[in-house]
LOTOR-549978 format. One line per field, with one value per residue: chain; residue number from 1; x, y negated, z of N, C-alpha, C, CB in turn; residue in one letter. Coordinates in Angstrom, 3 decimals, m for minus. Atoms other than C-alpha are relative to their C-alpha. Glycine has a CB too. Example, Ala and Ser with C-alpha at 12.3 -4.5 7.8 and 13.67 -1.06 7.14 Angstrom:
chain A;A $
n 1;2 $
n_X 0.890;m0.820 $
n_Y 1.190;1.190 $
n_Z 0.000;m0.060 $
ca_X 12.300;13.670 $
ca_Y 4.500;1.060 $
ca_Z 7.800;7.140 $
c_X 0.900;m0.770 $
c_Y m1.200;m1.090 $
c_Z 0.000;0.730 $
cb_X m0.992;0.414 $
cb_Y m0.027;m0.462 $
cb_Z 1.246;m1.415 $
res a;s $
END
This chain:
chain A;A;A;A;A;A;A;A;A;A;A;A;A;A;A;A;A;A;A;A;A;A;A;A;A;A;A;A;A;A;A;A;A;A;A;A;A;A;A;A;A;A;A;A;A;A;A;A;A;A;A;A;A;A;A;A;A;A;A;A;A;A;A;A;A;A;A;A;A;A;A;A;A;A;A;A;A;A;A;A;A;A;A;A;A;A;A;A;A;A;A;A;A;A;A;A;A;A;A;A;A;A;A;A;A;A;A;A;A;A;A;A;A;A;A;A;A;A;A;A;A;A;A;A;A;A;A;A;A;A;A;A;A;A;A;A;A;A;A;A;A;A;A;A;A;A;A;A;A;A;A;A;A;A;A;A;A;A;A;A;A;A;A;A;A $
n 1;2;3;4;5;6;7;8;9;10;11;12;13;14;15;16;17;18;19;20;21;22;23;24;25;26;27;28;29;30;31;32;33;34;35;36;37;38;39;40;41;42;43;44;45;46;47;48;49;50;51;52;53;54;55;56;57;58;59;60;61;62;63;64;65;66;67;68;69;70;71;72;73;74;75;76;77;78;79;80;81;82;83;84;85;86;87;88;89;90;91;92;93;94;95;96;97;98;99;100;101;102;103;104;105;106;107;108;109;110;111;112;113;114;115;116;117;118;119;120;121;122;123;124;125;126;127;128;129;130;131;132;133;134;135;136;137;138;139;140;141;142;143;144;145;146;147;148;149;150;151;152;153;154;155;156;157;158;159;160;161;162;163;164;165 $
n_X 0.049;0.002;m1.376;m0.646;0.487;m0.590;m1.399;m0.024;0.355;m1.131;m1.100;0.353;m0.112;m1.425;m0.505;0.535;m0.716;m1.344;0.147;0.309;m1.186;m0.949;0.575;m0.204;m1.417;m0.225;0.621;m0.801;0.564;m0.926;m1.216;m0.151;m0.300;m1.404;m0.196;m0.384;m1.234;m1.152;m1.172;m0.912;0.393;m0.952;m1.013;0.567;1.144;1.129;m0.247;0.644;1.406;0.219;0.310;m1.102;0.000;m0.943;m1.373;m0.644;m1.364;m0.036;0.988;m0.534;0.117;1.360;0.104;1.335;0.774;0.222;m0.703;m1.325;m1.010;0.450;0.029;m1.332;m0.767;m1.212;0.009;m0.753;m1.333;m0.152;m0.760;m0.552;0.508;1.445;0.802;m0.181;0.772;1.421;0.277;m0.022;1.256;1.067;m0.037;0.357;1.433;0.792;m0.011;0.708;1.422;0.988;m0.556;0.255;m0.708;0.871;m0.840;m1.438;m0.894;m1.388;m0.162;1.241;0.794;1.242;0.616;1.130;0.018;1.363;0.004;0.603;1.386;0.898;m0.275;m0.432;m1.069;m0.974;m0.759;m1.395;m0.762;m1.441;m0.532;m1.437;m0.300;m1.389;m0.685;m0.323;m0.686;0.760;1.347;1.038;1.098;1.247;0.930;1.195;1.245;1.067;1.132;m0.260;m0.839;m1.192;m0.402;m0.674;m1.404;m0.172;m0.763;m1.379;m0.602;m0.196;m1.154;m1.215;m0.232;m0.535;m1.369;m0.837;m0.174;m0.765;m1.401;m0.404;m0.040 $
n_Y 1.354;0.965;0.147;0.870;1.356;0.414;0.307;1.208;1.116;0.183;0.583;1.397;0.740;0.156;1.008;1.286;0.355;0.420;1.299;0.990;0.213;0.770;1.332;0.663;0.372;1.108;1.189;0.429;m0.474;m0.946;0.726;0.113;1.342;0.199;m0.214;1.151;m0.126;m0.308;0.789;m0.471;0.444;m0.527;m0.802;m1.232;0.001;m0.760;m1.445;m0.745;m0.341;m1.209;m1.068;m0.385;0.837;1.102;m0.262;1.174;m0.225;0.269;m0.869;m0.482;1.050;m0.026;m1.211;m0.555;0.082;m1.373;m0.293;0.593;m0.742;m0.281;1.237;0.618;0.095;0.779;1.389;0.212;0.581;1.288;0.144;1.320;0.468;m0.141;0.771;m0.539;m1.243;0.345;0.463;m1.195;m0.708;0.740;m0.339;m1.415;m0.152;0.745;m0.724;m1.278;0.054;0.230;0.777;1.436;0.523;0.893;0.873;m0.164;0.906;m0.486;m1.233;m0.778;m0.123;m0.771;m0.211;m0.931;m0.836;m0.415;m1.067;0.459;m0.402;0.102;1.284;m0.150;0.945;m0.309;1.161;m0.328;1.102;m0.150;1.020;m0.029;m0.097;0.462;m0.705;m1.366;0.061;m0.795;0.502;m0.873;m0.114;m0.665;m0.076;m0.718;0.104;0.640;m0.909;m1.436;m0.606;m0.542;0.705;m1.002;0.375;1.150;1.075;m0.459;m0.039;1.380;0.553;m0.646;0.542;1.350;m0.191;m0.419;1.134;1.015;m0.405;m0.321;m1.441 $
n_Z 0.525;m1.092;m0.453;0.975;m0.269;m1.268;0.295;0.812;m0.879;m0.908;0.773;0.286;m1.258;m0.279;0.937;m0.456;m1.221;0.389;0.662;m1.034;m0.823;0.808;0.120;m1.295;m0.029;0.929;m0.577;m1.148;m1.259;m0.623;m0.380;m1.447;m0.514;m0.365;m1.429;m0.809;m0.758;0.840;m0.322;m1.030;m1.340;m0.981;0.674;0.556;0.907;m0.564;m0.082;1.085;m0.229;m0.787;0.944;0.884;1.201;m0.143;m0.426;m0.565;m0.478;m1.431;m0.650;m1.278;m1.013;m0.534;m0.821;m0.155;1.247;0.472;1.264;m0.176;0.769;1.372;0.793;0.074;1.240;m0.268;0.492;1.232;m0.157;0.671;1.246;m0.287;m1.291;m0.185;0.949;1.358;0.046;0.057;1.367;0.858;m0.304;0.678;1.420;0.153;m0.299;0.987;1.272;m0.120;0.372;m1.054;m1.113;m0.145;m1.171;m0.755;m0.820;0.206;m0.722;0.033;m0.770;m0.045;1.217;m0.131;1.313;0.111;1.197;0.322;1.007;1.247;0.259;m1.150;m0.663;m1.386;m0.290;m1.046;m0.447;m0.286;m0.588;m0.142;m0.896;m0.206;m1.428;m0.110;m1.089;0.426;1.284;0.978;0.282;m0.537;0.958;m0.393;1.121;m0.441;0.750;m0.768;m0.151;0.029;m1.033;0.654;1.220;0.821;0.132;0.899;m0.630;m0.152;1.338;0.457;m0.709;0.522;1.351;m0.202;m0.501;1.139;0.903;m0.709;0.001;1.367;0.265 $
ca_X m34.964;m35.516;m31.890;m30.744;m32.956;m31.604;m27.979;m28.707;m30.364;m27.459;m24.915;m26.769;m26.951;m23.204;m22.416;m24.678;m22.956;m19.505;m20.651;m22.082;m18.896;m16.686;m19.042;m18.868;m15.074;m15.105;m17.362;m14.770;m16.780;m13.831;m11.283;m11.946;m11.238;m7.801;m6.373;m6.028;m2.870;m0.514;3.008;5.690;4.691;7.281;9.770;7.374;5.074;1.653;1.666;0.831;m2.810;m4.257;m5.049;m2.849;m2.782;0.168;3.902;6.100;9.777;8.958;6.543;8.842;8.360;4.753;4.918;1.940;0.822;m0.766;1.076;4.337;6.476;4.376;4.210;7.929;9.871;13.397;13.818;15.300;19.028;20.082;21.297;23.661;22.242;18.697;17.302;18.805;17.224;13.844;14.059;14.985;12.040;9.775;10.889;10.555;7.089;5.800;6.714;4.748;1.271;m1.571;0.676;m0.206;2.141;0.170;2.894;6.576;9.070;12.837;12.331;8.850;6.842;3.222;1.670;m1.470;m1.650;m4.964;m5.573;m6.685;m9.942;m11.380;m9.859;m8.687;m6.374;m3.250;m1.353;2.445;4.730;8.497;10.358;14.057;15.032;18.187;19.021;18.958;20.372;17.640;14.261;11.454;8.446;4.834;2.384;m1.211;m4.447;m7.450;m10.003;m10.097;m8.261;m5.753;m3.749;m2.193;1.282;0.688;2.058;5.162;5.818;5.384;7.881;10.382;9.910;10.537;13.615;14.970;14.369;15.796;19.039;19.101;18.454 $
ca_Y 28.934;27.219;27.888;26.202;23.180;23.064;23.152;20.471;18.227;18.778;17.947;14.782;13.747;14.324;12.252;9.470;9.544;9.300;6.392;4.583;5.080;3.799;0.855;0.064;0.095;m2.194;m4.600;m4.791;m2.902;m0.553;m3.285;m3.393;m6.389;m7.897;m6.827;m9.367;m10.006;m9.658;m10.950;m10.597;m10.790;m10.385;m8.973;m6.355;m5.822;m4.309;m0.697;1.987;2.899;5.578;7.608;9.234;6.256;4.114;4.019;1.704;1.374;0.223;3.043;4.216;0.878;1.757;4.281;6.580;5.845;9.014;8.709;7.383;10.135;10.927;7.280;6.582;5.436;4.040;0.251;m1.176;m1.861;m5.354;m6.216;m9.065;m11.208;m11.310;m14.188;m12.725;m9.374;m11.014;m12.764;m9.472;m7.809;m10.548;m9.791;m6.013;m6.235;m8.855;m6.596;m3.613;m2.779;m4.108;m6.262;m9.714;m11.610;m13.386;m14.818;m15.390;m16.943;m16.604;m13.763;m12.373;m11.102;m9.940;m8.424;m6.588;m3.708;m3.006;0.248;m0.110;1.835;1.971;m1.335;0.135;m2.348;m1.597;m4.182;m4.195;m6.361;m6.822;m8.662;m9.487;m8.414;m10.472;m8.697;m5.234;m6.379;m4.605;m5.307;m3.782;m2.577;m1.615;m0.426;0.674;1.375;m0.674;2.087;5.817;8.184;9.529;7.941;11.146;9.670;6.577;4.060;6.126;6.684;2.964;1.980;4.546;3.266;m0.288;0.903;2.587;m0.476;m2.812;m0.855;m0.294;3.444 $
ca_Z m18.355;m15.002;m14.040;m17.242;m16.513;m12.959;m14.218;m16.795;m14.207;m11.796;m14.500;m15.440;m11.790;m11.404;m14.509;m13.240;m9.840;m11.442;m13.624;m10.581;m8.555;m11.397;m11.910;m8.180;m8.443;m11.467;m9.575;m6.788;m4.191;m3.467;m2.687;1.035;3.215;3.636;6.984;9.734;11.695;8.731;9.118;11.749;15.404;18.156;15.650;14.268;11.322;11.981;13.146;10.591;10.151;12.410;9.289;6.653;4.288;5.349;5.924;7.935;8.699;12.222;13.054;15.866;17.644;18.450;21.354;21.550;17.989;16.536;13.193;14.556;12.984;9.914;8.804;9.206;6.160;6.093;5.831;2.638;2.507;1.504;m1.980;m1.171;1.611;2.969;0.888;m2.315;m1.487;m0.925;m4.317;m5.965;m4.181;m5.510;m9.066;m8.636;m7.072;m9.526;m12.464;m11.133;m12.483;m10.336;m8.135;m6.876;m4.586;m1.884;0.374;m0.315;2.085;2.466;4.936;4.156;1.198;1.263;m1.858;m2.834;m5.293;m7.014;m8.878;m12.483;m12.611;m9.110;m7.915;m4.599;m2.892;m0.869;1.160;1.389;3.512;3.465;6.208;6.259;9.771;10.367;13.625;12.030;8.676;6.673;5.105;7.153;5.150;5.784;3.141;3.724;1.908;2.955;2.487;3.060;5.330;2.804;0.031;m1.363;m0.858;m3.009;m0.490;0.274;m3.445;m4.156;m1.451;m2.757;m6.339;m5.121;m3.216;m6.371;m8.545;m5.920;m5.926;m9.700;m9.607 $
c_X 0.031;1.411;0.746;m0.434;0.626;1.469;0.137;m0.301;1.141;1.180;m0.276;0.128;1.461;0.618;m0.463;0.733;1.403;m0.049;m0.261;1.218;1.034;m0.496;0.183;1.456;0.283;m0.597;0.757;m0.505;0.913;1.285;0.238;0.306;1.479;0.159;0.348;1.371;1.203;1.160;0.812;m0.421;0.922;1.006;m0.506;m1.091;m1.121;0.395;m0.616;m1.478;m0.088;m0.326;1.170;m0.008;0.944;1.380;0.567;1.379;0.129;m0.993;0.469;m0.131;m1.374;m0.190;m1.455;m0.857;m0.153;0.748;1.424;1.068;m0.408;0.053;1.383;0.593;1.210;m0.171;0.838;1.349;0.062;0.784;0.576;m0.472;m1.532;m0.839;0.129;m0.791;m1.489;m0.382;m0.020;m1.266;m1.175;m0.061;m0.438;m1.504;m0.845;m0.093;m0.786;m1.476;m0.903;0.477;m0.418;0.697;m0.877;0.820;1.455;0.724;1.410;0.151;m1.223;m0.693;m1.211;m0.625;m1.160;0.128;m1.424;0.046;m0.865;m1.488;m0.911;0.184;0.256;1.166;0.836;0.759;1.409;0.706;1.475;0.488;1.505;0.279;1.486;0.785;0.437;0.759;m0.638;m1.305;m0.983;m1.175;m1.189;m0.917;m1.181;m1.170;m1.051;m1.135;0.464;0.917;1.288;0.320;0.769;1.434;0.277;0.860;1.467;0.715;0.270;1.219;1.289;0.319;0.578;1.445;0.948;0.254;0.851;1.494;0.465;0.121;m1.066 $
c_Y m1.042;m0.214;m0.947;m1.457;m0.555;m0.399;m1.291;m1.237;m0.301;m0.661;m1.466;m0.852;m0.253;m1.075;m1.392;m0.480;m0.508;m1.385;m1.092;m0.308;m0.834;m1.439;m0.788;m0.444;m1.195;m1.310;m0.501;0.486;0.979;m0.688;0.006;m1.436;m0.130;0.193;m1.304;0.250;0.432;m0.890;0.634;m0.608;0.675;0.958;1.299;m0.322;0.771;1.473;0.706;0.237;1.253;1.201;0.197;m0.810;m1.199;0.511;m1.284;0.333;m0.264;0.866;0.461;m1.036;m0.032;1.284;0.452;m0.071;1.403;0.372;m0.548;0.708;0.185;m1.238;m0.607;0.066;m0.883;m1.446;m0.096;m0.630;m1.303;0.152;m1.413;m0.434;0.122;m0.793;0.499;1.298;m0.295;m0.513;1.173;0.823;m0.676;0.394;1.443;0.188;m0.665;0.741;1.306;m0.147;m0.197;m0.851;m1.455;m0.461;m1.058;m1.022;0.314;m1.093;0.568;1.362;0.917;m0.012;0.874;0.084;0.971;0.750;0.493;1.048;m0.415;0.320;m0.280;m1.283;0.140;m0.952;0.495;m1.277;0.446;m1.249;0.383;m1.141;0.191;m0.124;m0.336;0.789;1.403;0.023;0.864;m0.729;1.052;m0.013;0.702;m0.030;0.855;m0.227;m0.650;0.963;1.452;0.456;0.556;m0.835;0.915;m0.404;m1.218;m1.091;0.389;0.003;m1.407;m0.617;0.619;m0.477;m1.407;0.088;0.342;m1.161;m1.108;0.288;0.506;1.473;0.403 $
c_Z 1.119;0.548;m0.938;0.207;1.280;m0.204;m0.806;0.852;0.970;m0.704;m0.296;1.263;0.350;m0.898;0.436;1.254;m0.325;m0.647;1.044;0.872;m0.767;m0.167;1.302;0.140;m0.880;0.520;1.236;1.337;0.731;0.475;1.500;0.387;0.304;1.510;0.710;0.612;m0.843;0.432;1.108;1.328;1.003;m0.637;m0.605;m1.025;0.687;0.157;m1.208;0.336;0.861;m0.884;m0.958;m1.294;0.121;0.383;0.575;0.531;1.496;0.779;1.380;1.119;0.669;0.807;0.134;m1.250;m0.576;m1.287;0.017;m0.834;m1.452;m0.890;m0.202;m1.405;0.312;m0.488;m1.272;0.324;m0.791;m1.302;0.067;1.375;0.042;m0.983;m1.441;m0.166;m0.119;m1.388;m0.975;0.223;m0.692;m1.473;m0.254;0.193;m1.075;m1.337;0.037;m0.364;1.220;1.153;m0.059;1.271;0.652;0.776;m0.286;0.766;m0.104;0.678;m0.013;m1.351;0.303;m1.383;0.120;m1.311;m0.199;m1.103;m1.190;m0.115;1.188;0.808;1.500;0.229;1.169;0.322;0.352;0.503;0.049;0.882;0.153;1.490;0.166;1.047;m0.415;m1.329;m1.074;m0.317;0.519;m0.974;0.648;m1.203;0.413;m0.947;0.884;0.313;0.017;1.113;m0.571;m1.225;m0.945;m0.310;m0.853;0.642;0.185;m1.353;m0.519;0.686;m0.538;m1.418;0.089;0.477;m1.161;m0.948;0.633;m0.084;m1.364;m0.298;m0.967 $
cb_X m1.246;m0.935;0.709;m0.331;m1.540;m0.116;0.642;m1.008;m1.295;0.428;0.214;m1.440;m0.692;0.731;m0.479;m1.511;0.075;0.634;m1.155;m1.152;0.610;0.204;m1.490;m0.390;0.863;m0.594;m1.450;0.068;m1.330;0.344;m0.074;1.107;m0.829;0.497;1.098;m1.053;m0.202;m0.330;m0.401;1.476;m1.507;m0.747;1.077;m0.573;0.365;m1.269;m0.577;0.729;m0.747;m1.121;m1.296;m0.077;m1.408;m0.498;0.881;m0.854;0.976;m0.287;m0.289;1.460;0.287;m1.059;0.605;m0.693;0.691;m1.458;m0.773;0.391;0.250;m1.420;m0.899;0.944;m0.873;1.227;0.543;m0.794;1.110;0.699;m0.912;m0.416;0.438;m0.363;0.399;1.506;0.273;m0.338;1.052;1.263;m0.243;0.217;1.403;0.787;m0.337;0.608;1.415;0.136;m0.400;m0.451;1.513;m1.546;1.398;m0.893;m0.313;0.368;m0.440;0.924;0.333;m0.943;0.847;m0.996;1.035;m1.375;1.006;m0.869;m0.518;0.725;m0.060;0.202;m1.159;0.404;m0.573;0.979;m0.686;0.714;m0.527;0.727;m0.703;0.705;m0.343;0.032;m0.909;m1.278;1.418;m0.289;m0.213;m0.446;0.455;m0.672;0.688;m0.384;m0.477;m0.541;m1.012;0.590;m0.757;m0.202;0.852;m0.768;0.740;m1.369;m0.618;0.036;m0.912;m1.263;m0.125;m0.160;m1.318;m0.863;0.036;m0.665;m1.363;m0.442;0.223;1.281;m0.150 $
cb_Y m0.182;0.464;1.378;0.463;m0.008;1.137;1.158;0.112;0.312;1.341;0.777;m0.094;0.766;1.339;0.305;0.114;1.206;1.028;0.042;0.496;1.356;0.665;0.094;0.944;1.165;0.333;0.297;m1.467;0.649;1.121;m1.425;0.935;m0.302;m1.419;1.036;m0.278;0.974;m0.202;m1.396;m0.361;0.332;0.711;0.308;0.888;0.633;m0.133;0.583;1.356;0.211;m0.225;m0.317;1.493;m0.489;m0.998;0.524;m0.592;m0.883;m1.465;1.217;0.388;m1.344;m0.098;m0.245;m0.696;m0.954;0.207;m0.593;0.035;1.359;0.553;m1.017;0.679;m0.590;0.656;m0.984;m0.892;0.995;m1.006;0.235;m1.036;m1.472;m0.411;m1.454;0.248;0.851;m1.056;m1.039;0.865;0.054;m1.526;m0.219;0.878;m0.599;m1.388;0.287;0.552;1.283;1.287;0.094;m0.318;m0.592;0.802;0.169;m0.046;m0.174;m1.011;m0.343;m0.546;0.596;m0.657;0.527;m0.748;1.198;m1.217;1.335;0.606;1.478;1.182;m0.946;1.484;m1.391;1.146;m0.689;0.570;m0.349;0.001;0.055;m1.129;1.445;m1.486;0.084;0.825;0.405;1.449;m0.284;m0.454;0.765;m0.691;0.576;m0.429;1.394;m1.198;m0.216;0.386;1.098;1.489;m1.221;0.223;1.122;m0.577;m0.364;1.409;0.755;m0.855;0.245;1.531;m0.015;m0.794;1.127;1.160;m0.558;m0.077;1.070;m0.639;0.787 $
cb_Z m0.848;1.117;0.067;m1.436;0.113;1.049;m0.760;m1.150;0.779;0.585;m1.314;m0.566;1.138;m0.193;m1.449;0.281;0.947;m0.967;m1.045;0.873;0.434;m1.386;m0.365;1.170;m0.434;m1.366;0.365;0.029;m0.253;m0.981;m0.491;0.507;1.262;m0.433;0.237;1.105;1.108;m1.518;0.390;m0.341;0.302;1.125;0.947;1.129;m1.403;m0.908;1.319;m0.244;m1.345;1.003;m0.783;m0.322;m0.288;1.042;m1.183;1.102;m0.765;0.254;m0.880;m0.165;m0.625;m1.147;1.393;1.098;m1.037;m0.218;m1.193;1.466;0.634;0.017;0.665;0.983;m1.202;m0.684;1.087;m0.983;m0.474;0.924;m1.322;m1.084;0.256;1.374;0.065;m0.296;1.250;1.065;m0.444;0.285;1.527;0.139;m0.553;1.010;1.383;m0.221;m0.404;1.424;m0.737;0.530;0.001;0.047;m0.392;0.954;1.514;m1.515;1.508;0.673;1.410;1.078;m1.173;1.041;m1.014;0.082;0.117;m0.429;0.610;m1.157;m0.350;0.898;m0.220;0.322;0.301;m0.441;1.214;m1.259;1.423;m1.398;1.380;m0.799;0.578;0.345;1.224;m0.123;0.174;0.542;m1.554;1.437;m1.263;1.250;m1.271;1.410;m0.495;m0.755;m1.126;m1.316;0.712;m0.391;0.348;m1.295;m0.550;m0.390;1.348;0.628;m0.979;0.280;1.526;0.012;m0.823;1.020;1.081;m0.761;m0.405;1.460;1.040;m0.292;1.277 $
res m;t;v;l;k;w;l;l;a;g;s;m;a;l;v;l;l;v;v;l;v;v;l;a;g;q;m;g;l;m;r;g;r;p;p;g;n;m;g;v;h;d;g;k;l;k;p;p;s;n;t;d;n;s;v;g;s;q;a;a;l;w;p;g;h;p;r;r;q;a;a;h;i;e;p;l;a;l;v;g;d;g;p;a;t;m;l;r;l;r;d;v;v;a;a;m;p;g;a;r;i;v;t;l;r;d;d;y;l;y;a;q;f;t;s;r;v;m;k;y;t;d;d;i;e;f;w;f;d;r;a;a;g;v;v;q;v;r;s;a;s;r;l;g;k;r;d;f;g;v;n;r;a;r;v;e;a;i;r;a;q;l;h;g;r $
END
């Protein structure tokens, strides 16, 4: 009988822990802080995170970065010219669940994606790189060490929608 009581108490504690974690998420405690130094600096977006929770098309520009190869993702091809592509990106991103556009210029878009239940927030940037003739992209989670491929999948979904696939 004591084993049954122990299992019951353990199960109740686990349920309580799950409820508290979900409640913390709903209260916004899992959002994290917005990263500093967003934007384009010296022709580059921020480097990828040092952990497995980000991707960037300019990862190769950061020599010695520990995730330089693992974080690499291809830049986005243009649809028409750069400003037209940025407007199309705005429409694609704005229509996605949990998206909020923070900054929009002719050559730059910064958005935040917030997950529905836990309210985790990811930051994504797009920059029309005139010299390269592409849109550079960086996407990263604010919290945690892993994102289970969420940022990479989001960028690829945006790429597909941008090009009508």
